[in-house]
Each structure stands twice: as structure tokens, then as C-alpha cells.
N, C-alpha and C positions, 0 to 999 in steps of 0.2 A: 322052398321059398321062406317058409316059417323058420327054418333052422338058420338061414342066413340073417334074417331079421333079428332073431333071438341072439345070435352071435354078435351082431353089430351092437345091439343094446347092451350086452354084457361088456363089450370092449369099451363103449362110451362110459359106462358106469365105473369101470376099473380105472380108466384114465382120469375121470373126475376125482375118484378117491385118492389116487396117487398125487394129483396136483394139490388136493386139499391137505394131504399129509405133508408134502414138501413145504407148503405155505405155513404150516403149523410148526415146522422145525425151528423157525425163528423164536417161537415161544419158549423153546428149551434153552435159549442163550441167556445166561445170567450177566448182569452188568458187572464191570470191575468194581472192586471194593477199594475205598479210599480211607486211610487213617493217618493221623499225625504220627510221624516217627517218634517213638517214645523217648529215645535218647537225644532228640534235637528239638529244642523249644522253638515255637513259632515266635517271630520277631517283628517288632514295629520299629522302623528307622525313620527319624525325621529327616526330610529332604529339603532343607532350607525353609523359607517362609511360605512356600506354596503348597506343600503336601508332605505325605509320608509314604513309605513303602512297607507293605506287609509281606513277609516271607513265611510260608507254611511248608515245612519239610514233610513230604507226603510219601507214604508207601502205597503203591497201587498194586493190587493183587488180582490176577485172573482166576476166578473160581471154576472156570470151565475146563472140560477134559480135552479141549482143542485150543489152538492158538487164535488170538484175535489181534486186531490193530485198533488201538484207542485213537480215534481221529480228532475229536473235538471235545472241549470242555467249555461250556458257557455258564457263567454263574453270577451271583450277586453276593458280595461280602457284607456281612452285618457285624458291627462292633457294638457291644452293649445292646444288642437287639435293635439297633438303628441302622438303616441302610447306609452303607459307606461308599460302595463302588461296584460297578459292573465289570466283569472280566470275560474275555474270550480268548481261548488258546487253541491254535491248530497244532495238535501234538504229534500225530504220526508215530505213535509209540507201539512197537510190536511187543506183545506179551505171549510167551509160549503157554502151553497147557499147565495150569497150576502155578505159573511163575509170578514173581513179584519184582518190583524195582522201586528205587527211591528217587524222588525228584523234588526240586523246589518249585512251589507255585508262588510267583511274585505278582502282587497286585498293587497298583499305584492308587493312592487316595488323595484327591484334591481337597484342600481345606475349604475351598469355595463350595464344595458339595456337602459340607458337614454342618449345617446350621443346628441340627439337633444333637450334636455329639460333644457338648461341653463337658459332660462327665468323662468321656473318653480322653479329651485333652488334659483334664486334671490328672487322670490316672497315668497318662504317658509322661507328663512332667514330673510326677512323683515316683515314677518307675514302678507302678503297681501293675499287676497282671490285668489284661483287658480281655474279657470273653469275646470270642468270635464264632461266627457260623458262616459256612460257605454253602449256599443252596444253588442248585443248577441242574443242567442236563448234560449228558455225555453221549457222544456218537461213536459207535464202533463198527468195524467191518469184520465179519466172521466168515469171510470167504464164500464158499458155495452155500452155506447155511443161511446167510443173510448179509446184505451190504447196506450201508447207510442206516443202521439201526439206531434209534434214539431212545434213551432211557431217562426218565425224570419227567417233571421236576422232582427233586428229592434233596435232602440234606446230605451233602458229600462229606463235609468235615465240620468238626466242632471242637473247641478247646479254648486255651488261653494263650495270648501273645504277650510278650514282655519287651521292654526296651533293654537291649543288651548293654552291659557295663563295659566300656572300652577305655 
């Protein structure tokens, strides 16, 4: 009887340890890395009298030794350290182990939301570079290791955007 009780206790403890280890596997997943593509300048394009579009050419890299799916990116764009716009992207981007890809991140900025961005407007009109920062969270799916994993908030991208000469 004691042997059965001891065996049952060992089995329960083993199952708990395995479940705990599987739950901690998600801690081994690293978030994808975002960086502005060095050869492609981030751009600000005036869209009539109502607003502007900011396009940031982005390289997304999977630092993990297994594939992931980048599901969502939710963020806030800052221009000259002033909040300019919120953005949410359902991406569905598959990245293999150690793989990277380039994609444009397009964010619309309404001039009505920009009361504190007078300095930005002056720089845009004079075609001077405008510092930007994109802070946010990213959601990924790592298959059996973890689904609906959320990373952040963190700074995803930082750089300078310019008005292209056309």
C-alpha cells in the first residue's frame, strides 16, 4: 500500500514538474527585432490638408531557432517626441528560424490630432528630417511553444523621417 502511495506521489510531482517546464518554454521565445532598413529612408508625405502619411521601411528579424508568426503590432508614433498617431496592424507574417523580411509600416497622421506638433510642421515644410519613435506591443504565435504571446510595451523603431523630393 505504501509503495502505491509513494508511486502515485512521485507521478503527481513528475507531472507538475513537466507542466511547469512546458509553461516556462514560452519564456525562451524572443520577440522579433525591428529596425529601419538602412538603404531606405523613412518618409513623411503630406496627404492634402487633412493629414500626412508616415512610411517606415522596416526589417523584421526572427532571432529564434524556430519559426514564428508575427500576428499583431499595436503602437504609438511619436514625432519630435510628441504623440502623433496610434496604429494597429494585423500582420499574419510567417518568419522562419533566423529569417528576416522587409516591409513598409504605413501610419496616417491627422492634422487635427497634432496641436503640439508645430515644430514638426515647420520641419516638414522646410524638408528637414523629423525624428520619430514607434513604441508598442507585438503579438506572436510560436506554435506548440506558445500562442498569442504578447511582448512589450517597448520601443520598436527609432530614426528620422524626411519629405521626399519628387
